[in-house]
C-alpha positions in Angstrom: 55.1 36.3 71.3 55.8 33.2 73.9 56.2 33.4 77.4 59.8 32.7 78.2 61.0 30.3 81.0 64.1 31.3 83.2 66.2 28.6 81.6 65.4 30.1 78.3 66.1 33.8 79.3 69.4 32.6 80.9 70.4 31.2 77.7 70.1 34.6 76.0 72.8 37.2 75.6 72.1 40.6 77.6 71.3 42.7 74.5 68.6 40.0 73.4 67.1 40.0 77.0 66.7 43.8 76.8 65.2 43.6 73.2 62.7 41.0 74.5 61.9 43.1 77.5 61.1 46.0 75.2 59.0 43.8 72.8 56.9 42.4 75.8 56.4 45.7 77.4 54.9 46.7 74.2 52.4 43.9 74.1 51.5 44.3 77.7 50.9 48.2 77.2 48.5 46.9 74.3 46.8 44.6 76.2 46.3 47.0 79.1 44.9 49.6 76.7 42.4 47.3 75.6 41.5 46.5 79.2 41.1 50.2 79.7 38.7 50.8 77.0 36.4 48.0 78.4 37.1 45.4 75.6 37.3 42.0 77.1 40.7 40.5 76.5 40.9 37.4 74.5 43.0 35.5 77.0 43.0 37.2 80.5 45.8 35.0 81.7 47.9 36.3 79.1 48.3 39.9 80.9 49.5 38.1 84.1 51.8 36.0 82.0 53.2 39.1 80.4 53.7 40.9 83.7 55.5 37.9 85.1 57.8 37.3 82.2 58.8 40.9 82.1 59.5 40.8 85.8 61.5 37.7 85.4 63.6 39.3 82.4 64.2 42.2 84.8 65.6 40.1 87.6 67.9 38.2 85.4 69.1 41.4 83.6 69.9 43.0 86.9 71.6 39.9 88.1 73.8 39.6 85.0 74.6 43.4 85.3 75.5 42.8 89.0 77.6 40.0 88.0 79.6 41.7 85.1 80.0 44.6 87.3 81.8 42.6 90.2 83.9 40.8 87.9 85.1 44.2 86.3 86.3 45.4 89.6 
């Protein structure tokens, strides 16, 4: 899975963002499990990039939900 930039994320519908977040979380969990067993990761920078992308998705999802909530009031 490719690391997503903020611009790419903002162009996605909310449902797709939530789906991507789930996929990235699963991939991050796999990487963490490999690390916990003592296996050297193929790309150590990938773990950091996954964590940052998940945080980026969480932030944008929260912003969009807040915006929708304010628009509905």
